[in-house]
N, C-alpha and C positions, 0 to 999 in steps of 0.2 A: 817845899818845891824841890826837893831833892828828888821826888819820884819823876821830876820832868825829865831829867838825865837816864831815866830807863828806858829802854828801846820798846819794850813789851806794853811800857804805861803810854810812852807816845802812840804807838799804834792804835792802843785801846779811845784813849783821848780824841784823835784825829777820824776813828770810826764813830765814835758819838756824836762826833760836831758834825761827820758826814750824814749820820742818819735824821740827824735834826733839820738840818737843813735840805734836805729831801722831803721830808715830810712838811715843812714850811712853804718849798716848792710845790708840793702836792696839794696844798693846801692854796696857796696861790691860784694853781693852775684852775683848781675847783670852780675861784671866783670868776675868773678871767673867762673859761667856759660856761658858765650862767650865764656873763653877760653877754658873751656870741651868741649861745642859744636864745636869747632874747632876741636879738637884733637879727638872726637869723628866721624866727617864728614869724617875726614881721616881714622879713623877704618873703617867705613861703606863702604868707596872706597875699601881701602884695603882686607874686607871679600865678597862685591861685585865679585870684582877681581876672590879671592880664588871659590868662589859657581861659578862663571861662568865656570874656567878649570874643577873642579869636575864635572859639568852636561855634560859638553863637553865629558868626558872621558866616564861618564857613558851612555850618549845617545850614544857612538860608539857603546857600549856592546849591547844596546838594537837595533840600526839597525843591528848587527850582528845576533841577533836573530829574527827580523822581517825577513830579508833576508832567513833565514833556514827554518822558517813557509813557506815564500813564495815557496822556492825549494821544499819543503815537499811534499806542496798541487800539485804542476807541476809535481812531479815524475810519472813517468807511472808504476814502481812497486807497490807504495800504492792505485794506482786505480786497478790494477790487482787484490794485496789483496785483497780491499775490495770488490771488485767483485768477488770474490771466499767466502769471508763470507757471504755476503748478499746471496748468492744462496745456502750455507749451503755447498757450498763443500769443501773438504780437501783440506789445501795450499798445493800448490808444492813445494818440497824441493826446485826447483830452483828460484820458487817467492821468497821464505823465504831467500833464499841465498842473491838473487839481493836486496830486501828491507833492508835487514842488512848490505850489503855493502852502499847501497845508504845514511842510515841514517849514518853512521859511517863518511863517506865521508864528509857530512855537516858537521860533528862536526870536526874533523880533518882540514875541508877547511877552518873554519873561523879564523883560525892561532890565536886564544886569549885562554890564561890560566885559565881563569875566569869560562868558561864553563864547567861546572861537565858533564853532560850527555843529550841528546836528546830522548824523549821520544813520543812513539805514540801509541792512543788507538782509537779502534774501537768499535762504538755502537754497542751493544747488542753480544760483542765477548769475550772471557776469557784468550786474552793473553794480554800481553804488550811488543811491540817491544822500546827496546832501544838501543844506542851506543854500550851497553855493552854486549846485550844478550835479550832472548825473557824471558820473564816471565809469568807464568799461574798464574790465578786467582782462587779464589774460587767460586765465579760465577763471569757472565757477567757483564761487566763494562755497565750502562745505561748512557747514554746523558744525558738526561731531568734530570738527579738527579744532574746536575755537574754544575751550573751554575755559573761563578763567576766573578771575577776582572781579566782583562788581565796581571796584575803583583799582585802577591801576595807571601807571607811568609809559609811554610808547609813543611810537606815530601811528598813523594809517596803514602803512605797511605793514608791520607788526602786527598790527588785528586780522588785516586779512591773511597773513602770511603769503600775501605778495610782493614780490621787488619790482614795481610797474614804474615805467615813468609818467604812465598818465595819473599816478597816485598823486596828486599836486601837495598835498599836505605832510612835508620833509621834516618839519621840525618834532620835536617830541611834544605831547599833551598828555595833562590829568584827563582821563579817558572813564566817565561813570558810563557803565554797559548794563542792560539788562535783557531780556528774551522780549523778542517781537513774535504775540502768540495770533494763531491766527482763528478770529472770531472766539478768543477767549479759549483755547486750547491748548495743545502740546506746542512745545517753542517750533518755530517758522524761520526764524532770522535771528539778528542782533541788532539793538537799537543803541545808540552811542552818542551820550554829550559830550563834546572836547573843550576842556576848560585850558584856556592859557595858565601856561603854568608860572611866568613871569608875575603876571595879575596878582596870582594866589600867593605868590612872595611876597609881593608890593601889600599884600593885606596884612599878613603875618607883621612883617617889620613895621608897619606903621603902629602897633601897638606895643611893641618894644622899644628898648635904650639900646644904642649904640655900643657893643660890648656883647649883648646877649646872644647866646645861639639858641637856636627851635630846631625842631625834626618835627614832619609828619608822615605819618607811619598807617599803613592799611595791611591787615593781616600782617603783620611784623616785619612787612618790608617798608624801609624808608621811601617815600616817595618826593617829599622836598625838603631841605635843610637849608641853612645858613645861618650869618651870623660867625661866632668863634665857637669850634666844637672842640677843646681840650676839655682835659675832666674837669667836670664840677656837679655840684649838684644838680640832680633833673627834679623838675617839677612835671609831673605826667598827668594828664587828663583825659578822658575818654567821651567821645562825641555821644551824645542822647539819640541823633537821629541811627545812627549805625554805631554800633559798640566795635566793631573791629577797626576803626578809624581812632586814633589816639595821636595827641600831641605834647611834645615833650620840649618844655624850656630850659636850657641851660644856663643858668642866672649867671651873670657876671661876679665873681665872688668878690674881687675889690670893693665893690660896691658895698657890701655888708658884712664886713669883716672889721676886727678890732686893727686900729692900725697900730704898726709896732711903736712909736711915741707915744700911744698910751697905755701900752703894755710896760715899757720900761719905766715910766713916772709913776704907774701902780705899785711894780714891784720895787722902786727906791724909797717910796714912803713909807711902805712896811718894812721892807728889810731893815732901817736906819733905825725902827724904833726897837727892833727885838734882836738884831746881834748880839748885843751886852749879853741878854737874856739865854741867847744862845750858849755861848761860852759858858756861862756860869754853871747850866745845867749839863752842858759837856764834862767838866771838872768833877761835877758832882755824880756823876755816873761811872765817870773813868774810875774817881778812888773808890767808889764803892765795890764794884767788880773786880778789880784789881787786887785788892786786900785779899781774897783768899787764895790767889796764884802764889802772891806775897809769902802767906803763909806756909806754903806748901812748898816755895825754895828753901824758907828757914828749914822746916822737919827732914828735906834732902840734904841740908847745908851747903845750897848756894846762896852766892852773894846776891842781894838785891838788882847791883848795877851792872851784874852781868848780862854780854849782849846776846847771849842765847836766849830766845824768846818763848821757849818754853812750854811749845804747841808741839811735842814729840808725837803726839798722840794722832795728828791729822798725816804724820805721815804715812802711819799704819793703816790709817782709816783708806788713804788712797791705794793703797795696796792691795787691802781687801776689795774694794771697787774694780779694780783693774782685774783681779782675778773673778769678781760677779761678771764683770764685761766678757769675757772672754768665755765663760760659761754661755751665757745668753747666745755669744754670735754662734758657739757651736749648736746650740737650737735653734734656731732660725736656719743655718743651711741645712738642717735636718728636714726638708722637706715633705709634707705626706703626698699620698699619691695621687690624691683630689687635684691638687696644685698641681703636679707634673703631667696630667691628664689635660688639666686645660691650657697648660702651656703649649702642648702637642697639639690638642684642637687649634690655639690661636696660629699656629704655624702652618697648619693644611687648608684654615680659611683665608690666609693673607694677612691676618691682624697682626701678627709679628713677625720681625725679618729673621731671617734664618741664621745670618751672621750673630745676633744677640742670643739664640737660643743653644747656638753653636759654641759661645763662648760658656754659658751656663752650662751645656754639658763636658765642655774642657774642665771645667773649673768642680767637676764632679756634684753640682747641684741635682743634674739631673742622673736618676740610678738607670739609664738604657747601658749597660757595660757589655753587651753583645755587640758583634759584628755586623751582622746582618739585619736590614730592615725588609718588612714586606706590609704594604699598603692595598689593602683591600674596601670596595664601597660596596655594602648589602643594601640592595634594594628591595623593599618590600611592594608586592600588590596585591588588595586587597578585592576579590571576586564576587563577593558574596551579596545581598541585595539588601541586608537588613539595613536600616537607619544608623547603628551603632558603629559607624567608622571609625570614628576619633577613639572611641574606647576599645576595639578589637586591635586597632594597631599600637595603642599603648600596653596592654596585654602582649602581643606577639614582640614588641621591643624587649619586654622583661625577660621573656624567655630566650630571646637570643643574648642577653645580656649573661643570662645564667648559664648557658650555654658555651659560653666566650669564658667565663670563670670555671665550671668545670672542666673545660678543655686544657686550660692552664694549668689547672693544678694535676692531672695528668700525665704532660709533658715534662719536659726537662725541669730541673729545679730554678737555674738559672734564666729562662726562658717567659718573657714578658706578653702577654695579651692586654691592650688597652684597646677599648671600645665605648663611644658615645656619639649621639647623635650628629645628623647632619643638617638634615631636614625632617619635613613631616612625613616622608618616606624611605629615607636613606639613613645607612649609618656606617661609622668609620669603624674600620678594624686595622691596628696597626699590632705587627706580631717581630716583637726583637728576637733574635736568636740567634745561634753558632752555629747552626746546620741548614745552611740553606739547599744543600741537595735534597732534603726531605720536602720544602716550600710546599710543591703542588700537592703533595699527599697529605702534608697538613692540613691544604684548603680545602680540598675534595672531602676528607673527613670530617671537618667542622660542617659543611654543608649537608653533609648527610645526618650530621646528629643534628643541626636545626629542623631540617624536614621530619625528624621523626621527631623530634619534640612538639614542634606544631600540632601534625597531624591533625590538621585542618584543608580539606580540598580548596577550601577559598580563600587562602594563601599563596601565593606565588613568590619563590625567592629565589632573587639570580644576585650573582656574587663576580664582580669586575675588581680583576688582579692587576696589578703593577708587576714587572720585572722586580728580581730583587736588588737591593738598594746598600752600597756601605757606607755613604754618608748620612748623618741626620740631614744636613742641609738640601739632599735631593727629595726629601718628604712632600715639598708642594709639586713638584712634578709628578712626584709618582701617584699625587693623590688625582690630577688632571689624568694621567693615563690610565688610572683605573676606572674613572668617570666614562673616558672616551671606549673604555673595553665594554661596558654596558650597551653600547651603539648597536652590538652583536643583536640583539635583542630584535631588532627589525627586518634581520634576515633568519634568525634563528629560532625567535619565539622566547618566551620566560621560560623560567626555572632552569638554574645550572649554573656552569661555574665559566668564565670567559675571560682568556688572559689576553693582555695588550701584547699585541705584536707588531714591530717595528715594521713598518710599510711605506717604502719611499714613491710608491705609487698610488697617486690619488684619482684615478682612471675611474670613469664612472660615466653610464650613458643618459643623458639629457638632450633631445632633438632641440635643434635651432628653430626660432621664430615661434618658440611654444604661446607667447605670449598672444600673437596676432591671431594663432589657431584659437585659443582659449577664448577670445573676446567672440572671435566669430560661430564656435559652436555654442556658446553661452547665447549670443544675440538671435540666433538661428535656431535655438531650443534642442539643438543634437545632443541629447544626452548619453547617447549610444557611444557616439564617437568622443567624449567627455570619458565615459567606463572604459571604452578600448584605449585610449590614451595611459589611464592611470594601469592597465593590464600588461601593456606594451612596456612599461617602466617596470614592473613589477618582474615580467619574464625577462626581460634584457638583464637586469642588474643580480636579481637574485640567482639566476640560471646557469645563463652565459658568461656571467663577469665574476670573477674573485675581487670583487669591491673591498677596500678597505674599510677601517674605522671612519676615517678622514674623509674618504669619499661618499660614507652615509652622511656623515651632517653635513657635507656640501650639496648632495642630492636634495636634501632633506631643506635645505636652504634655496636653492634654486627653484623647487616645486611652489613655498611657498611666497616668492615672491613674483613667480611667473602669475600664479593665481591670484595675487595683491592687483598686480597691473590690469590683469585682462578683467576683473571686477570694477575694477576704476572707469576702464573703460566704457562698459557697460554701463555702470552710474552714471557717466556723462552722459550717454547717449540717450537713456531713457530717464535720466531724473531720478535715478533711485539711489538711495541711501547706505547700502551694503557695507559691513565692516568684517574682514576676514581678522580670525583671531589667530596667533600662533601657536602651534601645538604643545601641549609637554613633552618631557623629555620621556626615552625607554617606550616607545610604543613599536607595536607589530606593523608590519606591512598592510596588514587587511586592517587593521584598527586606523591605518595612517589613511588606507584607499575610501573605508568606510565614511571616514569624517570630510573627506574632500568631496565625496559623491552628493554627500548631504548639503554640503555649500553649492556644488553646481547646482541642484534640485530647487532649492532656495531661491538663488539669481535666476534660474528659468521661471520658477512662478511667480518672482516680481516682473520679469519682461512681459510675459503673458499679460497681467494684468494692467502695466502700463504701455502696451503697444497700441498706439492709433489705428484704429479702424477703417478699412477702407470702406467710402461712402458711394452708395449707388446713384446713377444721375437722380434728379428731381423735376418736379413741375415745374419750381419756382426759380431753377437757376440760372436760366436768363434773364428772370426778372430781377433777381438780387442783384446781379453784376450790371445791369442797367441802371437799377436803383442808386450803386453806388458810386456810377458815373454820373448820373444827373445830381447826386448832393454831397459827394467829396470836397466842395468848399462849404460847406455847411460844420462850424466848427463842434456841432453837438453830436455829429455823426459819430457811432462806435458800433462794437460787436454786438453789444447788449441792445443796441435801438433797431437794429437789422433785425435781431433775432426775433424779439419783441414784435417787430410789424409784419414778418413772415412765418410766424409761429414755428420757427426751429432753431435748433441750438447753437452755440457760438461754435461748439466745433466744429459742426457741420460748415458753417459758415468758411473756418480757418482751412479744412481740407478741402473745401471748393474751390476758394482762391489758388491753393497751392497745385491742387492737378488741372486746373483751367487756365492759369497766366504763369508758372511756372515760380511764383515768387510768393510770398507773405499777402495778405489784408492790407499790413502797416505799411508796406513797401507798396504796394499797389497805389495807395491814398497819397502817401506822398509824394512820388513820381506824378500822379496825376495834378496834384497841387503845385508843385513846382513848374512843371510845366505850363499851367497857367501864369504860372507868376512870370514865366521867362516871355509868354506873351504879352503881358501886360507892362512888361521892361521894353521890349522891342516897337510899341505900338501907342504906348499913351505916355503922358508925362507925371503920371500920378503921382505920390509921396511913397515911399518904402512902407511905410506904415499903412498907407491903404492901400497896396499891391498883396502886402500880407492879409490885412483884414479878409480881401477879395478872394484869396485863394485860401482862406478856412484857417488861417492860424489868429490868433489871438495874444498869442506871444511872440515878440520881435526876437529873442533869445533863440527860443524854438524854429523860426523860421531862418533866420541866419545857419543855423548848426544843418539844418536839414538842407539848406540850399546848396550851401559849401560842399556836403556829402555828395551830392548827386551830382552838379554841376562843375566842381572841383576848385571854386573860388568863391569868395563874397559876392554878395546881390550890388554891393557898390562898386566893386571891379566889373561890374557885367556890362558890356556896352550898349550902351541904349540908340533909338534912333534920334537924329537930331529933329 
């Protein structure tokens, strides 16, 4: 027992006790863990079953939506409606009535309470057809601007891209959307099924217990969620109908974990039984491994009761470790040139804060020791005709890097040349030197070396260079200035070196009311006037004005915006769908002019193809109008029926009424019907339903809406004869 008084023996004994206790704790943890795993597996099975049931319910809703979309796509009334809209004809009231009845039938036939509404939108048309009625938009719905997921969350305003007070659906819905395809062709509109999100939430909640969290996602975006959302195990399941939709259940951890009381009872039962054994094992191993140390102390003449722990070698080991750490730190601080290049690239591209890079610079982590910095952007333009453009560009970039390396060797010893890619066509060049006065000559020499090394007429090399900077934190701004300098290509062409020049003047020539003039010239097919406009821009800005780099950017922006607005006006007038793409950077004015001339030609060709034809007086013109006057109260009268009766096209009838009466066919019929209704109201005591039927309306809703639109009041408010 005398060994227990020795400090070293005490430490060893306590160490072994600790190790044995830790082993026991580890074993206990394994037992508890396996028990918890078993309980967790049961929990997973439970929630997997629940998720399968929930998804089955949701899938049934999606199947219903898909069925509705397919049925509407196949409706003859929708195809007839789109046919009238595409031709610019007025929508016949019977067609409108049939479309509304068919849409309502799809909603009611679905037999589900989760569907709030069914919505149909046509490309280039300013009306929305829903199962509740027709909504008029402020401007036409454009299909090309409404690309999105098949399932999303939002409002009807978001879907149409309009914020109109006439859009009555103001709350958010789950929207299942697909394309409307005229006669199964290319997309011509959108069909949407709106689900009430609150009802969907109740479906999920009905399958789960209180405290469980859940989340429904589509294409990785959360659509609906509920319950507790704190971190816990996630049970994820994917829809059978659409793999992009998934359900995540966040289980209530308290329901499927071992209680602390159970863990404590288990630990105490096992601990009491083995505590004595632990102490005996600790004494045995402490005595066994302490004996050699005791013998060493006796050999060196030290008493076993001495308070010194005898582990002096530990201090030596620590000293050696500290020395190794200092050596490792010195190696880490010696950064390779590749890492240095990566940091500078991050700075120029905006991915690294300039202050952070400056701190690395001050700590000598970067080896840029010279005072001056020069930033240049090298633009490569391939003019060849072969298809291997990517390979040719790669080879050219390798040649440029070789030129940078060679020139770096030929210059002063401390000068640094760093070159790396900016994008597919551009490279960065950063020069760190102590001789800023030779910067311009250095850049020109570099340009000549590149041109000579390429030796290929198919490549045009243009370099944009900023002014000399003295602070590494100025490199991001210097990079932007070098890019701006490349805008001189518009005025002076490719091939050369352009230095950035600070110019406070942003003056440039761009006439007023360009949008209106462009739209008029496009509508009237005056291509020569459009080319004259571009020639005028070129003459005024390239010859008469000393336009700055910033002025070039503003000029190109104004030209693009004005062209887009003018084309949009022409699209609205003629029902076109032309989109104007923005030009890539660094083009000459001839290339800009060629591009916009091509755009104008496309628009004019489409205008010619869609311009309505003037009709010549026909033999049946008076008979057609008389026929409508005699039969306007017939609910079945339509443009198609009239055309078949007189053997003329619906387009001819539409133009005939427009030129003869000054209003559309539909307006003409509606005014005659409402006039008859007014006469009946004044001179008969018939019911509103009977008067609507006599006037040619089979639907009271349509009758009331048209009556109020023309007379300014409801039929019930109209004064009748006593």
